[in-house]
C-alpha positions in Angstrom: -1.6 8.8 35.0 1.4 9.9 31.9 1.6 13.6 30.9 -1.8 14.3 29.0 0.0 15.6 26.0 1.7 12.4 25.7 -2.5 10.6 26.2 -5.1 12.1 24.9 -3.5 14.9 23.2 -1.7 12.0 21.1 -4.9 10.6 20.3 -6.6 13.8 19.5 -4.0 14.6 17.0 -3.7 10.8 15.0 -7.5 10.8 15.1 -7.6 14.4 12.9 -5.1 13.8 10.9 -6.4 10.2 10.0 -10.2 11.8 9.4 -8.3 14.0 6.8 -6.6 10.7 5.1 -9.9 9.2 5.2 -11.0 12.0 3.0 -8.8 11.5 0.5 -9.4 7.7 0.7 -13.1 9.0 -0.1 -12.0 11.1 -2.6 -10.0 7.9 -4.2 -12.8 5.4 -3.6 -15.6 7.9 -5.8 -12.5 8.4 -8.1 -12.1 4.7 -8.9 -16.0 3.9 -9.7 -16.5 6.8 -11.9 -13.1 5.8 -14.1 -13.4 2.3 -13.9 -16.8 1.1 -14.0 -16.2 -2.1 -16.0 -13.7 -2.9 -13.2 -13.0 -6.9 -12.3 -16.0 -7.4 -9.5 -12.8 -8.8 -7.0 -10.8 -5.0 -7.5 -14.2 -3.0 -7.0 -15.0 -4.8 -4.1 -11.3 -4.7 -2.8 -12.0 -1.0 -2.9 -15.5 -1.2 -1.1 -13.4 -3.1 1.9 -10.8 -0.9 1.7 -13.8 2.3 2.5 -15.6 0.2 5.1 -13.1 -1.3 6.6 -11.5 3.2 7.4 -14.5 4.3 7.7 -14.9 1.3 10.8 -11.5 2.4 11.7 -12.8 6.4 12.0 -16.0 5.2 13.8 -14.1 3.2 16.8 -11.4 6.0 16.9 -13.8 8.9 17.1 -16.0 7.1 19.6 -13.1 6.3 22.1 -11.8 9.9 21.6 -15.2 10.7 22.7 -15.9 8.7 26.0 -12.3 9.6 27.1 -12.6 13.2 26.2 -16.6 13.8 26.4 -18.3 11.6 28.1 -15.6 10.1 31.3 -14.2 13.7 31.6 -14.8 14.3 35.4 -14.7 10.2 35.7 -11.1 9.6 36.8 -11.8 6.4 37.3 -13.1 5.6 34.1 -10.2 7.5 32.6 -7.7 4.6 33.4 -10.0 2.3 32.0 -9.6 0.9 27.9 -12.7 1.8 26.8 -14.2 -1.1 24.0 -14.0 0.8 20.3 -10.2 1.2 21.5 -10.0 -2.5 21.9 -11.0 -3.5 18.9 -9.5 -0.9 16.8 -6.4 -3.2 16.2 -8.1 -5.7 14.8 -8.9 -3.2 11.9 -6.4 -1.6 11.5 -4.3 -4.8 10.7 -7.0 -6.1 8.7 -5.9 -3.1 6.4 -2.5 -3.5 6.7 -2.7 -7.1 5.4 -5.2 -6.3 2.7 -2.7 -3.8 1.5 -0.2 -6.1 1.7 -1.5 -8.7 -0.3 -2.1 -7.4 -3.2 1.7 -5.6 -3.6 3.0 -9.5 -3.3 0.3 -10.2 -5.9 1.8 -7.4 -8.1 5.2 -8.7 -7.3 4.2 -12.5 -8.2 2.9 -11.2 -11.8 6.0 -9.2 -11.9 8.5 -11.6 -12.2 7.0 -14.8 -10.7 9.8 -15.4 -7.7 8.0 -17.9 -5.5 10.5 -18.0 -3.0 10.4 -13.9 -2.9 6.7 -14.2 -2.4 6.7 -16.7 -0.6 8.8 -14.8 1.9 6.8 -12.0 2.5 3.4 -14.2 2.1 4.9 -16.2 5.6 5.9 -12.1 7.0 2.6 -10.6 6.6 0.7 -13.5 7.8 3.0 -13.3 11.0 2.3 -10.0 11.5 -1.4 -10.5 11.1 -1.2 -13.7 13.8 1.3 -11.3 16.3 -0.9 -9.1 16.4 -4.1 -10.1 16.4 -3.4 -12.0 19.5 -2.0 -9.5 21.0 -5.1 -7.2 20.3 -6.7 -10.8 21.8 -5.1 -10.7 25.3 -6.2 -7.2 26.0 -9.9 -8.1 25.2 -9.0 -11.2 27.7 -6.3 -10.7 29.7 -5.6 -8.9 32.6 -2.2 -8.0 34.8 1.2 -7.2 34.8 2.5 -10.2 33.1 0.1 -9.9 30.6 0.6 -6.1 29.2 4.2 -7.0 29.2 3.8 -10.0 26.9 1.2 -8.0 24.9 3.6 -5.5 24.4 6.3 -7.7 23.0 3.9 -9.7 20.6 3.1 -5.7 19.2 6.7 -5.2 18.9 7.5 -8.4 17.2 4.3 -7.1 14.9 5.1 -3.6 14.3 8.9 -5.0 13.9 7.7 -7.7 11.1 5.1 -4.9 9.8 7.9 -2.7 8.8 10.8 -6.2 7.3 7.1 -6.4 4.7 7.4 -2.9 4.1 11.0 -2.6 3.1 10.9 -5.9 1.3 7.8 -4.9 -0.7 9.4 -1.3 -1.2 13.1 -2.5 -2.4 11.6 -5.9 -4.3 10.0 -3.2 -6.6 12.6 -1.0 -7.2 15.5 -3.6 -8.2 12.8 -5.1 -10.6 12.7 -1.5 -11.9 16.3 -0.4 -11.0 18.0 -2.7 -12.5 15.9 -3.5 -15.9 18.0 -1.8 -18.8 17.0 -1.8 -22.1 18.7 0.8 -25.4 15.8 1.7 -25.9 16.1 5.9 -24.4 12.1 6.4 -24.1 11.7 2.9 -22.0 14.7 3.5 -19.9 13.4 6.8 -18.7 9.8 5.3 -18.0 11.7 2.6 -16.0 13.5 4.8 -13.6 10.9 7.0 -13.8 9.0 3.9 -12.3 11.4 2.8 -10.0 11.4 6.5 -8.3 8.0 6.2 -7.6 7.9 2.6 -6.4 10.4 4.3 -4.1 8.7 7.2 -3.2 4.9 5.7 -2.5 7.1 2.5 -0.3 8.9 4.9 2.0 5.6 6.4 3.0 4.7 3.3 5.2 8.4 2.8 5.8 9.0 5.7 7.7 5.8 5.7 8.9 6.1 2.5 10.8 9.9 2.9 11.8 8.7 5.8 13.5 5.4 4.4 15.1 8.4 1.1 15.8 11.0 3.7 17.7 8.6 6.0 19.9 6.9 2.5 21.2 10.4 1.5 22.3 11.5 4.6 23.7 8.3 6.2 25.1 6.6 2.7 26.2 4.7 4.5 29.1 2.9 7.5 26.7 0.6 6.5 23.8 2.4 8.7 21.1 2.6 5.4 19.2 -0.9 5.2 19.3 -2.2 8.4 17.8 0.3 7.7 15.3 -1.2 4.7 14.4 -4.7 5.7 13.7 -2.8 7.3 10.9 -0.8 4.7 9.5 -3.7 2.5 7.8 -5.4 4.8 6.3 -1.7 6.0 4.8 -1.9 2.0 3.1 -4.8 2.5 2.0 -4.8 5.3 0.5 -1.5 4.0 -1.2 -3.3 1.1 -2.9 -5.8 3.4 -4.4 -3.7 5.5 -6.0 -2.4 2.4 -7.0 -5.5 1.7 -9.4 -6.2 5.1 -9.8 -3.2 6.5 -11.9 -3.5 3.5 -14.0 -5.5 5.8 -16.5 -3.4 8.7 -16.2 -0.5 7.2 -16.8 -1.8 5.2 -19.6 -2.9 8.9 -21.7 0.2 9.8 -21.2 2.0 6.8 -22.1 -0.5 6.3 -25.3 0.3 9.9 -26.6 4.3 9.7 -26.1 4.5 12.1 -23.4 6.2 10.0 -21.2 9.5 9.7 -23.6 13.2 10.8 -24.0 14.7 13.2 -21.0 11.9 15.4 -20.6 10.7 16.9 -16.6 6.6 15.5 -17.2 5.5 14.4 -14.2 3.5 11.1 -13.0 -0.1 11.3 -10.9 1.7 10.0 -7.5 3.7 8.4 -6.4 2.9 5.1 -7.3 2.9 2.2 -9.7 0.1 2.2 -11.9 -1.0 -0.6 -14.7 -0.8 -0.2 -18.3 -0.9 -3.0 -21.3 1.5 -3.3 -23.3 1.4 -3.7 -27.4 2.4 -6.9 -28.8 2.3 -8.6 -32.4 -0.2 -11.1 -31.5 -3.4 -10.9 -29.9 -3.5 -7.1 -29.8 -6.7 -4.7 -29.3 -8.2 -2.0 -30.5 -6.6 0.0 -27.7 -3.2 -1.7 -28.6 -3.5 -0.6 -32.0 -4.8 3.2 -31.1 -1.6 3.3 -29.5 1.3 4.9 -31.1 3.7 5.2 -27.3 3.2 1.7 -27.1 4.8 0.3 -30.5 7.4 3.3 -30.1 7.7 2.9 -26.3 8.4 -1.1 -26.3 9.1 -2.1 -29.9 8.6 -6.3 -29.8 10.4 -7.2 -33.4 11.1 -5.2 -36.8 8.2 -4.8 -39.8 9.9 -7.4 -41.9 8.6 -10.2 -39.9 12.1 -11.4 -39.0 12.1 -13.4 -35.8 12.0 -11.3 -32.8 15.3 -11.2 -30.0 15.3 -10.7 -27.2 18.4 -8.4 -26.6 18.7 -7.9 -22.9 16.9 -9.0 -19.6 13.9 -6.2 -19.8 12.9 -7.3 -23.1 12.3 -11.0 -21.2 10.3 -8.9 -18.7 8.5 -6.7 -21.4 7.1 -10.2 -23.1 6.2 -11.0 -19.3 3.9 -8.3 -18.1 2.1 -8.6 -21.5 1.4 -12.1 -20.5 0.1 -11.3 -17.1 -1.6 -7.7 -17.7 -3.7 -9.9 -20.6 -4.6 -12.4 -17.6 -4.2 -10.8 -14.4 -5.6 -7.5 -15.3 -3.7 -4.6 -12.2 -1.9 -6.9 -10.4 0.8 -7.2 -13.3 2.7 -3.5 -12.7 
């Protein structure tokens, strides 16, 4: 058996950290249902599903750890077996990762309507999902050295595709905001902030995936990567929930004009919130009561002259307007 520190020690640390991360998920779910009581049912379902999957994941990892460190501590033969809860853990973990990736893909689509980019991301997402589920299925039904080698190769490929998908999503969102340019200084400052926070939120899961893949490749006989993999799904869940919960705070700052000029005001959390932009048509009560929106994104002049697209970002703003009205949270 491998070193205890590299097996049970890694699992213990991973479970403890995942419990802390799941605690943050519970808090974010509570905030979501408190702040967004009238939110769409589909989003409430996504949040509830995220919470349920996180709870199931914590139960499975805690059960496995209890089995090895308490129930079977005096039975060396049992310590060499893989308990059912450990075999079920990859199925739940991959479900959380896939759900989060699909959410981000929808956001990217509603921002730039790129069928090619979103198509590539969907292919990558379902590819790593299939690979991870096949690997998990082999662990349930097949034994022997050949099966173990195949499972390891499939898991390696799945982790690699996870990492590639995260990198593409992160840079796609960052590229959109960073390369958008406008002559309105306050608008540009907001776009720059969104670019930085997009990079920060994506960087978290990219680094976590890279660490897991690196330990899996360099130390295949240890279980260090397993301990780290217990935490990864909760990072995805927290990033998704942070996107939803940060909308209200940014809207408040945005509408009151606090995100203007070159100030040092900070946004609530490293995520991309959603906000409604005002337009000359189809305005709501919130639009007319939002001086920050009309000042930050002027959509025409007061003399009724034809509106002119001065640059790329103006076109994107109009696109985001339509997306927000039609598709809610997925727009930005």
